[in-house]
C-alpha positions in Angstrom: 149.2 -2.7 114.2 146.3 -3.4 116.5 148.5 -3.0 119.5 149.7 0.4 118.2 146.1 1.6 117.5 145.0 0.9 121.1 148.1 2.2 122.8 147.1 3.5 126.2 149.1 6.8 125.7 147.4 7.5 122.4 144.0 6.9 124.0 144.9 9.3 126.8 145.9 12.0 124.2 142.6 11.7 122.4 140.7 11.9 125.6 142.5 15.1 126.7 142.0 16.7 123.3 138.2 16.0 123.5 137.9 17.4 127.0 139.9 20.6 126.0 137.5 21.3 123.0 134.4 20.6 125.1 135.5 23.2 127.7 136.5 25.9 125.1 133.3 25.8 123.1 130.9 26.8 126.0 133.2 29.7 126.9 133.2 31.3 123.4 129.5 30.8 123.1 128.9 32.5 126.4 131.0 35.4 125.4 129.1 35.8 122.2 125.8 35.7 124.1 127.1 38.4 126.5 128.1 40.6 123.5 124.8 40.2 121.9 123.0 40.9 125.1 125.0 44.1 125.7 124.3 45.3 122.1 120.6 44.6 122.6 120.6 46.3 125.9 122.4 49.3 124.4 119.8 49.5 121.6 117.0 49.3 124.1 118.6 52.1 126.2 119.0 54.2 123.1 115.4 53.7 122.1 114.3 54.6 125.5 116.5 57.7 125.4 115.2 58.8 122.0 111.6 58.1 122.7 111.3 59.1 126.3 114.2 61.0 127.8 115.1 63.2 124.8 111.8 63.1 123.0 111.0 66.8 123.4 114.5 67.9 122.4 114.7 65.7 119.3 111.1 66.6 118.3 112.0 70.3 118.5 115.1 69.7 116.4 113.2 67.8 113.8 110.6 70.5 113.7 113.3 73.1 113.3 114.3 71.3 110.1 110.9 70.7 108.7 108.3 72.8 110.6 108.4 76.5 109.7 106.5 79.5 110.9 106.0 81.6 107.8 104.4 84.9 107.1 101.5 85.3 104.6 101.9 88.7 102.8 99.4 91.5 103.3 98.8 94.2 100.8 99.0 98.0 101.4 95.7 99.8 101.2 94.8 101.4 97.9 95.1 105.2 97.5 92.0 106.5 95.6 91.4 109.9 94.1 88.2 111.6 95.1 86.2 109.9 92.4 87.4 106.3 93.3 90.1 106.0 90.7 93.2 104.1 92.0 96.4 106.2 92.3 98.4 103.6 94.1 97.8 99.9 94.1 99.8 96.8 95.2 100.7 94.0 92.8 102.2 90.6 93.5 106.0 90.3 92.9 108.6 87.8 93.9 112.0 88.0 95.4 114.6 85.5 94.3 117.0 84.2 97.0 119.4 81.4 97.7 120.6 79.3 100.6 124.4 79.7 100.1 125.0 76.4 102.0 122.8 74.5 99.6 123.1 76.4 96.3 124.8 74.5 93.5 124.8 75.4 89.9 127.0 74.9 86.9 128.1 77.7 84.5 125.3 77.0 82.1 122.7 77.3 84.8 124.2 80.5 86.2 124.2 82.0 82.7 120.5 81.2 82.4 119.8 82.6 85.8 121.6 85.9 85.2 119.7 86.3 81.9 116.4 85.8 83.7 117.3 88.2 86.5 118.8 90.8 84.2 122.0 90.7 86.2 125.6 90.6 84.9 127.1 87.1 85.5 130.0 88.7 87.3 127.6 90.4 89.8 125.7 87.2 90.3 128.8 85.2 91.0 130.0 87.9 93.4 126.8 87.7 95.5 126.9 83.9 95.6 130.6 83.7 96.5 130.5 86.4 99.2 127.6 84.7 101.0 129.0 81.2 100.6 132.1 82.3 102.5 130.0 83.3 105.5 129.8 80.3 107.8 126.3 81.0 109.2 124.6 82.5 106.1 121.5 80.6 105.0 119.8 83.4 103.2 120.8 85.9 100.5 118.7 87.9 98.1 119.7 87.7 94.4 117.0 90.1 93.2 113.7 91.5 94.4 110.5 92.7 92.8 110.4 90.2 89.9 107.2 89.5 88.0 105.4 86.2 88.5 106.4 85.2 84.9 110.1 85.6 85.7 109.7 83.8 89.0 108.1 80.8 87.3 111.0 80.6 84.8 113.4 80.8 87.7 111.6 77.9 89.4 111.7 75.9 86.2 115.6 75.9 86.3 115.3 73.5 89.2 118.5 74.6 90.9 119.2 73.3 94.4 119.1 76.1 97.0 117.3 78.6 94.8 114.0 79.9 96.1 111.3 82.4 95.4 109.3 84.5 98.0 106.0 86.2 97.3 105.8 89.9 98.1 103.9 93.0 97.0 105.0 96.1 95.2 103.3 99.4 94.5 102.2 100.5 91.1 101.2 104.1 90.3 98.9 104.4 87.3 99.3 108.2 87.0 103.1 108.1 87.0 104.9 111.4 86.9 101.7 113.5 87.1 100.9 112.5 90.7 104.3 111.4 91.8 105.0 114.3 94.2 101.6 114.0 96.0 101.4 110.2 96.2 105.1 109.5 96.8 106.5 106.0 96.7 107.5 103.0 98.8 110.9 101.3 99.1 111.7 97.7 98.2 110.2 96.6 101.6 106.9 98.3 100.7 107.4 101.1 103.3 106.4 104.6 102.4 109.4 106.9 101.7 107.8 110.1 100.3 104.5 111.9 99.9 101.2 110.4 101.2 102.8 106.9 101.2 105.0 108.2 104.0 102.5 110.4 105.7 99.9 107.7 106.0 102.3 104.7 106.1 100.8 103.3 109.3 97.3 103.6 107.9 98.1 102.0 104.6 100.3 99.2 106.0 98.7 95.9 106.7 99.6 93.2 109.1 101.0 89.9 107.7 99.4 86.6 108.8 101.4 83.7 110.2 101.0 79.9 109.8 103.0 76.8 110.5 103.9 74.7 107.5 106.0 71.6 106.8 108.9 72.0 104.3 111.1 69.5 102.7 114.9 69.8 102.6 114.7 71.9 99.5 112.5 74.4 101.3 109.4 73.6 99.5 106.1 73.7 101.4 104.6 70.2 101.7 101.6 71.0 103.7 100.0 73.6 106.0 99.9 72.6 109.6 98.1 75.4 111.5 97.1 79.0 110.9 98.4 81.2 113.7 96.8 84.5 112.6 95.1 85.9 109.5 96.7 88.7 107.5 95.1 92.1 107.7 95.3 94.2 104.5 96.1 97.9 104.8 93.3 100.4 105.0 92.4 102.3 101.8 92.9 106.1 101.6 90.6 108.4 99.7 92.3 111.7 98.9 91.1 115.0 97.7 92.9 115.0 94.3 90.9 114.8 91.1 93.1 112.8 88.7 91.5 114.6 85.7 92.5 118.1 87.0 95.8 116.7 88.3 96.8 115.6 84.8 95.5 118.8 83.3 97.5 120.9 85.7 100.6 118.8 85.0 100.3 119.0 81.3 99.8 122.8 81.2 102.6 123.4 83.7 104.9 121.2 81.6 104.0 123.3 78.5 104.6 126.5 80.5 108.0 125.5 81.8 109.1 124.3 78.4 107.9 127.3 76.5 109.6 129.7 78.9 112.8 127.6 79.4 112.2 127.6 83.1 114.0 125.7 85.8 111.0 124.5 87.8 107.4 125.2 88.5 104.4 124.4 90.8 100.6 124.5 90.5 98.0 124.1 93.2 94.3 123.9 92.5 91.9 124.3 95.5 88.2 123.7 95.8 87.1 127.1 97.0 84.1 125.8 98.9 85.8 123.0 100.9 89.6 123.8 100.9 90.3 120.4 99.3 93.4 120.2 97.1 92.1 119.1 93.7 95.6 119.2 92.1 99.2 119.7 93.2 101.9 119.3 90.6 105.5 120.1 90.2 108.3 120.1 87.6 110.8 118.5 87.3 109.0 115.3 88.2 110.0 111.6 88.3 108.4 108.2 87.5 107.6 106.4 90.8 107.3 103.1 88.9 111.0 103.0 88.0 113.0 101.5 90.8 115.3 102.2 92.5 114.5 105.8 93.0 117.3 108.2 93.8 116.4 110.9 96.4 117.2 114.0 94.4 115.7 117.5 94.3 113.3 116.2 91.6 111.6 114.0 94.3 110.5 116.8 96.6 107.1 118.3 96.5 108.0 121.9 95.7 104.5 123.2 96.2 104.9 122.6 100.0 108.6 122.4 100.6 110.1 125.3 98.5 109.7 128.8 99.7 110.0 132.0 97.6 109.3 135.7 97.8 105.9 136.1 96.3 106.3 139.6 94.9 103.2 141.5 93.7 100.7 138.8 94.5 100.9 140.3 98.1 99.5 143.6 96.8 96.0 142.2 97.1 96.5 142.0 100.9 98.1 145.5 101.0 95.0 146.9 99.2 92.7 144.9 101.5 94.3 146.2 104.6 94.0 149.8 103.2 90.2 149.3 102.7 89.9 147.6 106.1 91.5 150.7 107.7 88.6 152.9 106.4 91.1 155.4 105.0 90.8 154.1 101.4 88.2 153.0 98.9 88.6 151.5 95.4 88.5 155.0 93.9 90.9 156.7 96.2 93.6 158.5 94.2 97.4 158.0 94.6 100.0 160.2 93.1 102.9 158.0 91.9 104.8 160.7 90.1 107.6 160.7 89.0 107.6 156.9 89.1 109.9 156.6 92.1 109.9 157.6 95.8 112.5 157.8 98.5 111.9 155.7 101.6 114.5 156.4 104.2 117.8 156.1 102.3 116.4 153.7 99.7 114.4 154.1 96.5 111.1 152.4 95.7 110.1 152.6 92.0 107.6 151.4 89.5 108.2 149.8 86.2 107.1 153.1 84.6 105.6 156.4 85.8 101.9 155.6 86.4 101.0 159.2 87.4 97.7 159.7 89.3 96.0 156.4 89.8 93.1 154.9 91.9 93.4 152.2 94.5 92.0 149.8 91.9 94.7 150.8 89.5 97.4 150.2 92.1 96.4 146.5 91.7 95.8 146.7 88.0 99.1 148.3 87.2 100.9 146.6 90.1 102.3 149.9 91.5 105.0 149.5 94.2 104.7 153.2 95.0 101.0 153.0 95.6 101.4 149.8 97.8 104.1 151.5 99.8 102.1 154.6 100.4 99.2 152.5 101.8 101.2 150.6 104.4 103.3 153.6 105.4 100.2 155.5 106.2 98.9 152.9 108.6 100.1 151.5 111.9 103.2 149.4 111.3 101.8 146.0 112.4 98.6 146.3 110.3 99.7 144.5 107.2 101.7 142.0 109.1 98.6 141.1 111.2 96.5 140.5 108.1 99.2 138.4 106.5 99.4 136.3 109.6 95.7 135.9 109.8 95.4 134.5 106.3 98.1 131.9 107.0 101.5 133.2 106.0 104.4 132.4 108.2 103.0 129.0 109.4 102.5 125.6 107.9 99.1 124.9 106.4 98.6 121.8 108.5 97.9 119.7 105.5 100.1 117.0 107.0 102.5 116.6 104.1 106.0 115.5 105.0 108.6 118.2 104.9 106.1 121.1 104.6 107.6 124.5 105.2 105.9 127.3 107.0 107.6 130.1 105.1 108.9 133.3 106.7 107.0 136.3 108.0 109.1 138.3 110.4 107.5 140.8 112.8 110.0 143.6 113.2 110.1 145.8 116.3 110.6 148.6 115.4 109.6 148.4 111.7 112.0 150.1 109.4 110.2 152.2 106.8 111.9 150.5 103.8 111.3 147.0 105.3 107.6 147.8 105.7 107.4 149.3 102.2 109.0 146.2 100.6 106.7 143.9 102.5 103.7 145.7 100.8 104.9 144.4 97.4 106.0 140.9 98.5 109.6 141.2 99.5 111.2 140.4 102.9 108.9 137.4 103.3 108.6 133.9 101.9 105.7 131.6 101.1 104.9 128.2 99.5 102.6 127.7 96.5 100.0 126.0 98.8 100.1 128.9 101.3 99.6 131.4 98.4 96.5 129.4 97.1 95.1 129.1 100.7 95.5 132.9 101.3 93.6 133.8 98.1 90.9 131.4 99.1 90.1 133.9 101.9 89.0 136.4 99.2 87.0 133.6 97.4 85.1 132.9 100.7 84.1 136.4 101.7 86.9 136.7 104.2 86.7 133.2 105.8 89.9 131.1 106.0 89.3 127.4 105.4 91.7 124.6 106.4 93.2 122.9 103.3 93.1 119.2 103.0 94.7 116.4 100.9 92.0 114.0 102.0 88.5 114.1 100.6 86.1 115.8 103.0 82.5 114.9 103.4 81.2 118.4 104.1 82.6 121.8 103.9 84.4 123.0 107.1 83.2 126.0 109.1 86.4 128.0 108.7 87.5 131.1 110.5 86.7 134.7 109.6 89.9 136.7 109.2 88.6 139.6 107.0 85.5 141.6 107.0 83.1 140.4 104.3 82.6 143.8 102.7 86.4 144.4 102.6 86.8 141.0 101.0 84.2 141.7 98.3 85.7 145.1 97.4 89.1 143.5 97.1 87.6 140.8 94.8 86.1 143.6 92.6 89.6 145.1 92.3 91.2 141.8 91.6 88.6 141.3 88.8 89.8 144.6 87.3 93.3 143.1 87.1 92.2 140.5 84.6 91.1 143.0 82.0 92.2 143.9 78.6 94.4 146.6 80.0 96.2 144.4 82.5 96.6 140.6 82.9 94.3 139.7 80.0 96.3 136.5 79.4 94.6 135.1 82.5 91.1 135.7 81.1 88.8 132.7 80.7 86.0 133.1 78.1 82.6 132.9 79.7 83.8 133.4 83.3 84.6 136.3 85.5 88.1 135.8 86.9 89.8 137.6 89.8 93.5 137.3 90.4 96.9 138.9 90.6 100.3 138.6 88.9 103.6 138.5 90.7 107.2 138.9 89.5 110.0 138.8 92.0 113.8 138.6 91.8 115.2 135.3 93.1 117.2 135.7 96.3 120.5 134.1 97.3 122.7 134.4 100.3 124.7 137.2 98.6 121.6 139.2 97.4 119.3 139.0 94.5 120.2 137.3 91.3 120.4 139.2 88.0 118.0 138.1 85.3 116.5 135.4 87.5 112.9 135.7 88.6 110.0 133.9 90.1 106.9 134.5 87.9 103.5 133.8 89.4 99.7 134.2 89.1 97.0 133.3 91.6 93.3 133.8 91.2 89.9 132.2 91.3 86.7 131.8 89.2 83.8 132.3 88.7 84.3 135.6 90.6 80.5 135.9 91.2 80.6 132.6 93.1 84.1 131.2 93.3 84.6 127.5 92.9 88.2 127.1 92.1 91.4 128.7 93.2 94.5 128.2 91.1 98.1 129.3 92.0 100.8 129.0 89.3 104.5 129.6 90.2 107.3 129.3 87.6 110.9 129.7 88.7 113.7 131.2 86.6 112.2 131.5 83.1 115.0 132.1 80.7 112.9 132.7 77.5 111.8 135.9 76.0 109.5 136.8 79.0 109.7 136.8 82.7 106.7 138.8 84.0 104.0 136.8 85.7 101.4 138.1 83.2 103.4 136.7 80.4 104.7 133.4 81.9 102.3 132.2 84.6 99.0 133.8 83.7 98.5 131.9 80.4 99.1 128.6 82.3 96.5 129.7 84.9 94.0 130.5 82.2 94.3 127.1 80.4 94.1 125.2 83.7 91.1 127.2 85.0 89.2 127.0 81.7 89.5 123.2 81.4 89.0 122.5 85.1 85.7 124.5 85.1 84.5 122.5 82.1 85.5 119.2 83.8 83.5 120.1 86.9 80.6 121.4 84.7 80.6 124.8 86.5 78.2 127.2 84.6 79.6 130.4 83.1 78.9 133.7 84.9 79.9 136.1 82.1 77.9 135.3 79.0 78.6 138.7 77.5 82.2 137.7 76.9 81.0 134.5 75.1 78.8 136.6 72.9 81.7 138.9 72.1 
């Protein structure tokens, strides 16, 4: 056994085995060291790459995911009436939006969200699905203009990918009464109609900008740096007096309703400054109800709709007669037998007025008397006066969509065309133009510019009519508002001067049967005019259609209450005593 244990061959085998293992172990160990070294070297290289070579790129990418340049909202300027009462203000609202790539909600959460937003669940799902299909879509509105209370409830749902965004929205305290003048803004708070559109640049502010850090859910963690401060929009003080505006709207509403009319407009001017104290129209709309459809109810008819003024033009016909020196208020006109032939046409009065004075031509609104005046003068005489007082051109008030009307100068003048011009046919005007033209009489022949902005002092104006001619015309216009004529325009305690108008409504095929434009325009107190009021009512379908029956009563109610609101003293105490 001992000999076997120490057999030389066995000893050699053991020795060889030991040598083999001793040579294998260092080789594997070295390989492992090399691998570890390479890994460490790779990590070091990667660290150098990340921290030095690609630092700016990676930092930019990180900032793109966490650092955001956001806008801080700015508010539009407030629109004030002449006495400082707000007619348009901005309020804080919120838009609800999602990141389609992140948004995730179960049926129960969607039902709760649709209820809060007031949206049908089907519509909500459609918006979400459509935007989730877009590969690059990271933003989609669900609903805009939500109140802070609703926005807080939406936040409380805690849905991933659902966000709120602070914005501003306009609110109009006077609603329908001032809608046509003030106008409205769209969902992006940009002016769309009225003064909101005309002065959009003035009212619009500049949003501020700042850098913030957001988390992966889009929540602001901290402010980093302010880039620029927001600048709120500038305020706008307009000429409108909200008290007179509401008064005019209320009385026009009653007049349109009582006479079953299609539409109507009223303009109230400050006779001393040319400021528009009220401008109302019917039908109207509520600017606070979004979305607003652009229909005919939205337009400001007082400046955009033109019509043939009818007998309200006879005041200028009489004035041009006095201006010529051929006529005085007592000059007689023979209107027998109630009609006259002009060329191959007939001009007629409502009835045979017989022998009447120039004053009575206005009082009784004689077409024959008016025609005889203009046909006895140079053809351009009446046209020139009408042009001087502002017909046929925009007033320059700066309202979007304002029309200039139509006042054609014929060469040569046809006799019948000239005759019809004398009683307000063959031309077209707006309600604002009509009020401005009558303000010439209220200012002793001086034409003032009209303004929708409050003015600090009365403008100088331009003389377009002799003072004496203007005063004689005012005396005759006072006679119109007498017990024998347009007594329905009478205002107790005040001397009123004005004129009625009744004109057939024209279409492309001619004049419509049984459709009229009824109007009254005048001013008071006649001894020292302070207010000019023009009332125009279209297509009354009630029992009456004459201006004296339809528009004059509306004029009287507006004028009476407006004079009291402005505390203008009476100038006819005898009528109060009576």
